[in-house]
TORKE-507395 format. One record per atom (N, C-alpha, C): residue in three letters; x negated, y negated, z. Coordinates in pm, whole numbers, padded with zeros to 5 digits, always signed. Each point is the difference from the previous one (the first is absolute). Layout:
<rs>
AlaXYZ...
</rs>
This chain:
<rs>
Met+05454-00916+11757Met-00130+00053-00045Met-00110-00073+00103Ile-00062+00095+00037Ile-00094-00058+00123Ile-00142-00048-00092Arg-00024-00115+00051Arg-00182-00017-00052Arg-00058+00012+00125Arg-00146+00012-00076Arg-00070+00040+00081Arg-00108-00181+00013Ser-00011-00046+00131Ser-00126-00122-00085Ser-00120+00054-00046Pro-00050-00085-00064Pro-00118+00004-00091Pro-00109+00038+00075Phe+00005-00011+00204Phe-00116+00041+00093Phe+00017+00164-00021Ala+00179+00078+00033Ala+00019+00093-00015Ala-00059+00057-00100Ala+00039-00060-00127Ala-00029+00090-00109Ala-00140+00028-00032Ala-00109-00080+00039Ala-00147-00008-00002Ala-00047+00091+00092Leu+00082+00031+00135Leu-00086+00087+00082Leu+00053+00148-00051Ser+00117+00011-00026Ser+00054+00165-00051Ser-00123+00013-00116Leu-00032-00084-00097Leu-00103+00007-00113Leu-00123+00020+00059Gly-00006-00057+00080Gly-00212+00075+00039Gly+00061+00064+00089Leu+00087+00062+00085Leu+00048+00172+00027Leu-00021+00094-00086Ala+00052-00072-00064Ala+00020+00121-00152Ala-00154-00005-00055Ala-00083-00119-00002Ala-00083+00051-00087Ala-00155+00055+00093Ala+00042-00034+00138Ala-00115+00065+00104Ala-00048+00160-00052Pro+00053+00093+00036Pro-00013+00106-00056Pro-00067+00012-00114Leu+00057-00038-00119Leu-00053+00014-00129Leu-00174-00071-00029Ala+00012-00084+00078Ala-00144-00089+00024Ala-00085+00127+00098Glu+00058+00085+00137Glu-00091+00059+00033Glu-00059+00134-00073Ala+00100+00027-00112Ala-00012+00117-00064Ala-00127-00011-00132Leu+00018-00142-00052Leu-00087-00020-00114Leu-00105-00033+00075Ala-00011-00029+00158Ala-00165-00026+00023Ala-00064+00136+00000Trp+00096+00071+00081Trp-00072+00163-00036Trp-00048+00057-00108Glu+00053-00031-00106Glu+00020+00031-00133Glu-00123-00037-00067Glu-00017-00147+00008Glu-00148-00032+00003Glu-00130+00034+00037Ala+00040+00019+00181Ala-00139+00062+00037Ala+00006+00158-00068Leu+00075+00070+00013Leu+00024+00123-00078Leu-00058+00008-00136Phe-00013-00086-00053Phe-00003-00007-00156Phe-00193-00049-00013Ser-00024-00078+00077Ser-00143+00007+00033Ser-00062+00090+00056Leu+00056+00087+00103Leu-00055+00095+00049Leu-00008+00141-00105Arg+00080-00015-00076Arg-00004+00086-00078Arg-00077-00030-00154Ser-00057-00094-00016Ser-00061-00066-00099Ser-00169+00083+00061Arg-00001-00088+00097Arg-00171+00030+00089Arg-00021+00155-00017Trp+00095+00075+00089Trp+00020+00132-00036Trp-00054+00086-00124Glu+00094-00080-00126Glu-00001+00072-00133Glu-00172-00027-00020His-00078-00144+00035His-00125-00049-00008His-00112+00087+00066Thr+00051+00051+00115Thr-00094+00120+00087Thr-00031+00105-00058Thr+00128+00063-00038Thr+00006+00145-00025Thr-00057-00003-00157Thr+00009-00097-00069Thr-00042+00047-00175Thr-00112-00080-00014Ala-00047-00106+00091Ala-00116-00075-00060Ala-00079-00030+00073Met+00018-00007+00138Met-00120-00004+00076Met-00123+00117+00041Asp-00093-00097+00019Asp-00098+00147+00009Asp+00020+00096+00091Glu-00044+00096+00048Glu+00054+00157+00082Glu-00056-00089+00133Ala-00102-00024-00017Ala-00043-00012+00170Ala+00043-00120+00016Arg+00063-00069-00042Arg+00105-00101+00071Arg+00140-00008+00024Arg+00065+00122-00043Arg+00119+00008-00010Arg+00037+00061+00158Val-00063+00060+00100Val+00060+00077+00148Val+00040-00135+00060Asp-00125-00143-00036Asp+00035-00109+00109Asp+00102-00067-00076Ala+00024+00001-00169Ala+00113-00042+00000Ala+00147-00007+00001Leu-00014+00161+00002Leu+00104+00096+00065Leu+00058-00052+00103Glu-00138+00031+00108Glu+00097-00055+00146Glu+00024-00102+00053Ala-00051-00122-00076Ala+00041-00123+00000Ala+00151-00030-00070Leu+00005+00107-00105Leu+00146-00066-00069Leu+00109+00105+00090Ala-00037+00100+00094Ala+00066+00116+00050Ala+00046-00107+00139Glu-00096-00051+00054Glu+00059-00063+00089Glu+00102-00134-00058Glu-00053-00052-00086Glu+00137-00113-00042Glu+00123+00047-00061Ala-00017+00146-00065Ala+00123+00069+00011Ala+00093+00019+00110Glu-00101+00045+00108Glu+00080+00010+00145Glu+00057-00115+00047Asp-00074-00131+00014Asp+00098-00133+00019Asp+00142+00000-00089Leu-00017+00017-00138Leu+00112-00049-00059Leu+00093+00129+00013Ala-00028+00115+00048Ala+00135+00106+00044Ala+00015-00053+00134Asp-00079-00053+00093Asp+00091-00026+00144Asp+00073-00107+00040Ala-00059-00117-00151Ala+00128-00111-00019Ala+00113+00044-00079Asn+00007+00075-00077Asn+00085+00059-00084Asn+00063+00163+00050Pro+00011+00047+00132Pro+00053+00161-00013Pro+00091+00020-00031Glu+00098-00063-00094Glu+00108+00103-00070Glu-00001-00036-00181Ala-00147-00029-00020Ala-00047-00056-00140Ala-00086+00153-00034Ser+00120+00084-00070Ser-00033+00165-00055Ser-00138-00017-00096Thr+00006-00121-00086Thr-00128-00020-00082Thr-00137-00032+00063Val+00034-00108+00099Val-00133-00012+00102Val-00051+00099+00005Leu+00065+00089+00069Leu-00069+00143+00065Leu-00003+00088-00101Val+00056-00025-00098Val-00052+00133-00101Val-00166-00049-00057Trp-00063-00161-00029Trp-00097-00037-00053Trp-00116+00043+00171Gln+00102-00051+00132Gln-00104+00040+00092Gln-00056+00142-00019Gly+00096+00090-00012Gly-00028+00157-00055Gly-00131+00020-00081Ile+00035-00056-00126Ile-00098-00002-00105Ile-00106-00054+00046Val-00041-00118+00074Val-00174-00010+00014Val-00043+00067+00110Leu+00131+00040+00091Leu-00112+00111+00059Leu-00044+00112-00046Ala+00089+00087-00063Ala-00009+00117-00085Ala-00174-00087-00102Ser+00031-00073-00036Ser-00122-00041-00085Ser-00121-00012+00091Leu-00004-00026+00112Leu-00117-00029+00120Leu-00018+00135+00031Ala+00119+00083+00006Ala-00035+00145+00059Ala-00117+00074-00099Arg+00037-00048-00144Arg-00065+00075-00090Arg-00114-00052-00054Glu-00043-00139+00068Glu-00098-00011-00090Glu-00110-00005+00222Ala+00027+00009+00062Ala-00049+00044+00116Ala-00069+00096+00005Gly+00087+00135-00015Gly-00005+00132-00008Gly-00040+00068+00147Gly-00005+00137-00015Gly-00024+00048+00108Gly+00105-00047+00120Leu-00060+00060+00155Leu+00053-00026+00090Leu+00053-00173+00018Asp-00063-00051-00065Asp+00031-00195+00029Asp+00115+00035-00060Ala+00025+00064-00091Ala+00116-00034-00039Ala+00139+00038+00043Leu-00005+00085+00107Leu+00097+00050+00038Leu+00104-00081+00031Gly-00038-00112+00091Gly+00089-00086+00067Gly+00067-00097-00122Ala-00050-00049-00081Ala+00069-00066-00095Ala+00098+00051-00078Ala-00033+00143-00008Ala+00098+00065-00077Ala+00113+00081+00056Lys-00023+00028+00140Lys+00110+00012+00100Lys+00104-00124+00007Glu-00050-00114+00020Glu+00064-00127+00040Glu+00036-00044-00170Ala-00033+00031-00111Ala+00083-00053-00110Ala+00119+00144-00007Arg-00031+00109+00033Arg+00139+00089-00005Arg+00101-00085+00104Arg-00022+00005+00114Arg+00102-00056+00036Arg+00035-00164+00022Val-00077-00059-00092Val+00098-00135-00087Val+00060+00059-00114Leu-00033+00077-00082Leu+00081+00058-00130Leu+00162+00076+00052Glu-00063+00045+00111Glu+00106+00101+00005Glu+00157-00137+00061Arg-00077-00088+00103Arg+00104-00087+00007Arg+00037-00086-00084Ala-00085-00035-00100Ala+00067-00045-00129Ala+00124+00075-00057Leu-00001+00115-00024Leu+00096+00069-00057Leu+00116+00052+00072Glu-00025-00063+00155Glu+00134-00011+00081Glu+00091-00101-00032Leu-00114-00138-00055Leu+00106-00122-00071Leu+00036+00021-00107Asp-00084+00062-00101Asp+00036+00015-00150Asp-00071+00139-00034Pro+00110+00085+00005Pro+00002+00181-00039Pro-00065-00041-00145Arg-00021-00049-00099Arg-00058-00029-00129Arg-00161-00033+00059Gly-00027-00065+00089Gly-00129-00008-00013Gly-00067-00115-00026His+00047-00093-00062His-00070-00101-00082His-00026+00108-00194Arg+00146+00017-00065Arg-00059+00057-00103Arg-00065+00124+00008Gly-00002+00099+00106Gly-00088+00115+00038Gly-00150-00032+00050Ser-00022-00135-00001Ser-00137-00006+00061Ser-00029+00029+00165Ala+00092+00031+00056Ala+00000+00046+00122Ala-00036+00155-00021Tyr+00088+00058-00103Tyr-00016+00194+00034Tyr-00128+00001-00094Val-00088-00075-00080Val-00106+00054-00089Val-00114-00031+00110Thr+00001-00135+00081Thr-00111-00013+00092Thr-00011+00153+00067Leu+00137+00023+00064Leu+00031+00104+00125Leu-00068+00142-00064Gly+00017+00013-00144Gly-00056+00109-00083Gly-00125+00002+00032Ala-00050-00122-00017Ala-00133+00017-00057Ala-00086+00036+00174Leu+00059-00063+00131Leu-00029-00004+00118Leu-00020+00161+00022Tyr+00125+00066+00009Tyr+00063+00127+00024Tyr-00133+00076-00052Asp-00005-00035-00137Asp-00117+00097-00095Asp-00120-00001+00051Arg-00075-00164+00049Arg-00149+00034+00043Arg+00011-00011+00134Ala+00074-00015+00083Ala-00002-00014+00163Ala-00055+00176+00061Pro-00061+00033+00069Pro-00073+00088+00072Pro+00156+00093+00030Gly+00049+00111+00044Gly+00111+00054+00031Gly-00029-00011+00147Trp+00078+00049+00050Trp+00041+00039+00159Trp-00082+00097+00027Pro-00136-00043+00160Pro+00064-00079+00064Pro-00090-00149+00018Val-00099-00011-00149Val-00051-00128+00023Val+00081-00115-00054Ala+00124+00048-00094Ala+00098-00137-00043Ala+00096+00094-00078Phe+00065-00066-00098Phe+00112+00032-00054Phe+00041+00061-00113Gly-00134+00029-00060Gly+00023+00018-00143Gly+00077+00141-00014Asp+00062+00015-00095Asp+00064+00110-00081Asp+00038+00008-00096Asp-00020+00094-00093Asp+00010+00003-00157Asp+00164-00041-00046Asp+00051+00113+00088Asp+00182-00004-00027Asp+00045-00107-00025Thr+00027-00083+00168Thr+00012-00130-00038Thr-00037-00122-00095Ala-00180+00023-00026Ala-00011-00079-00101Ala+00047+00023-00097Glu+00083+00107-00082Glu+00041+00026-00095Glu+00124-00039+00004Arg+00110-00004+00106Arg+00102-00049+00021Arg-00024-00141-00029Met-00061-00076+00051Met+00000-00114-00041Met-00037-00076-00115Phe-00092+00086-00071Phe-00010-00004-00158Phe+00115-00014-00096Arg+00091+00137+00064Arg+00109+00006-00116Arg+00113-00120+00097Glu-00015-00038+00132Glu+00114-00114+00011Glu-00034-00127-00103Ala-00150-00051+00015Ala-00039-00057-00068Ala+00029-00002-00225Leu+00010+00097-00003Leu+00026+00019-00147Leu+00135-00003-00001Glu+00084+00063+00080Glu+00167-00022+00012Glu+00024-00160-00025Ile-00043-00100+00063Ile-00008-00117+00019Ile-00069-00115-00143Arg-00142+00064-00019Arg-00064-00076-00087Arg-00091+00115-00110Pro+00137+00042-00106Pro-00111+00117-00070Pro-00094-00019-00100Glu-00020-00135-00024Glu-00078-00040-00141Glu-00121-00085+00074Gly-00028+00013+00167Gly-00107-00075+00079Gly-00114+00080-00037Ile-00074-00083-00072Ile-00135+00044-00003Ile-00073+00054+00155Asp-00037-00071+00098Asp-00062+00043+00125Asp+00092+00121+00046Val+00152+00032+00020Val+00092+00114+00029Val-00089+00116-00062His-00012-00031-00132His-00065+00151-00106His-00115+00002-00013Tyr-00078-00123+00087Tyr-00143+00046+00006Tyr-00019+00100+00125Tyr+00074-00087+00091Tyr-00043+00083+00163Tyr+00027+00107-00007Tyr+00131+00051-00074Tyr+00057+00130-00034Tyr-00104+00076-00059Ala-00019-00042-00088Ala-00120+00077-00108Ala-00124+00010+00077Ala-00066-00057+00099Ala-00058+00022+00102Ala-00026+00096+00032Tyr+00157+00022+00101Tyr+00030+00091+00096Tyr-00010+00183-00053Leu+00088-00042-00131Leu+00018+00136-00046Leu-00138+00051-00051Glu-00130-00077-00055Glu-00072+00039-00036Glu-00123+00052+00142Glu+00050-00064+00070Glu-00072+00080+00159Glu+00081+00102-00005Glu+00101+00048-00001Glu+00076+00103+00082Glu-00030+00110-00131Gly-00042-00020-00129Gly-00046+00140-00059Gly+00095-00034-00127Arg+00113-00083-00006Arg+00116-00024-00130Arg-00067-00079-00080Glu-00051+00056-00103Glu-00044-00069-00079Glu+00080-00061-00109Asp+00053+00112-00048Asp+00119-00019-00098Asp+00050-00136+00054Glu+00061+00006+00107Glu+00149-00120+00027Glu-00110-00084+00028Ala-00138+00002+00038Ala-00032-00146+00043Ala-00106-00067-00180Leu+00006+00083-00042Leu+00020-00045-00176Leu+00057-00095-00026Val+00209+00050+00039Val+00087-00073-00071Val-00021-00134+00061His-00006+00027+00150His+00028-00168+00064His-00136-00062-00043Ala-00117+00054+00028Ala-00118-00097-00072Ala+00021-00075-00081Arg+00070+00048-00125Arg+00038-00054-00154Arg+00053-00116+00028Arg+00168+00068+00101Arg+00062-00135-00055Arg-00065-00129+00073Ala-00047+00034+00151Ala-00099-00081+00003Ala-00117-00100-00055Ala-00076+00079-00063Ala-00087-00071-00077Ala+00069-00053-00114Asn+00166+00042-00066Asn+00068-00043-00086Asn+00149-00129+00015Gly-00074-00038+00127Gly+00155-00047+00088Gly-00042-00190-00001Gln+00118-00090+00027Gln-00042-00122-00040Gln+00000-00043+00151Ala-00135-00090+00015Ala-00016-00052+00119Ala+00127-00131+00034Arg-00025-00005+00133Arg+00118-00085+00054Arg-00039-00150+00041Glu+00115-00096-00064Glu-00048-00122+00027Glu-00040-00017+00149Gly-00110-00113+00007Gly-00108-00041+00118Gly-00063+00170+00062Arg+00013+00076-00037Arg-00078+00112+00037Arg-00117+00074-00108Glu-00006-00115-00096Glu-00049+00073-00138Glu-00184+00049-00022Ala-00037-00082+00128Ala-00165+00113+00019Ala-00024+00069+00087Ser+00114+00025+00104Ser-00007+00110+00061Ser+00068+00140-00034Asp+00085-00063-00128Asp+00072+00109-00086Asp-00072+00042-00121Glu-00084-00075-00047Glu-00083+00070-00077Glu-00181+00048+00045Ala+00022-00046+00122Ala-00118+00118+00060Ala+00021+00128+00034Leu+00189+00062+00030Leu+00006+00105+00000Leu+00007+00076-00100Arg+00046-00101-00146Arg+00022+00085-00090Arg-00168+00075-00047Gly-00077-00089+00019Gly-00123+00045-00080Gly-00026+00132+00126Lys+00025-00009+00112Lys+00014+00141+00056Lys+00034+00100-00031Ala+00115-00051-00022Ala+00118+00120-00062Ala-00063+00059-00151Arg-00046-00085-00072Arg-00100+00021-00119Arg-00121+00096+00002Ala-00065+00005+00138Ala-00085+00068+00033Ala+00031+00124+00043Ile+00144+00013+00035Ile+00062+00130+00071Ile+00039+00089-00154Val+00064-00077-00095Val+00026+00069-00083Val-00139+00041-00106Ala-00098-00055-00017Ala-00113+00021-00059Ala-00055+00142+00091Arg+00005+00012+00119Arg-00065+00035+00079Arg+00067+00155-00007Leu+00151-00008-00039Leu+00098+00139-00001Leu+00015+00013-00143Glu-00044-00045-00117Glu-00013-00009-00074Glu-00096+00075-00109Gly-00128-00011+00072Gly-00131+00038-00032Gly-00044+00157+00039
</rs>
């Protein structure tokens, strides 16, 4: 039996622990980023949101640069950028929207399920809202394909059903929109995403009221 010295054993343990420590470091940073995004998008005054989201987008970029193979980090970078594009509006939003699409597509290369469908939901909303060619990449058919991918992965998601319902209402498919809006309104909020899911639930109820009225 080969006996390792205490030094060798300690060194081996240290090398094994290093990747774990690195993973925990980005997970803690991402938890903080996610919590501040949640507060910014649901509780912060609208006049301050763009500046706050720009700061979060820079922080997310730094975190992604430091962890280029962490698909979850890239998904959240895309979510922050998509939120920035939505708040900024107009042509000022195009740069953020295009960068969001790029990082989300990279996240899907690393993880085809896209952080339990979150990448697909966000891409669907981006394709739905962005202008079409030649200004940008907006495309209704691609948007619907992204939403359906998300539904396959997470059929109970409030966010999935709300954004798909909003898309369907815009397309004039009101009966289908009502089905998904009701599912969003009655869905279970995710742990750690209670505030944002509750906000979407409220928007889903508004769609239900509008379509039932």
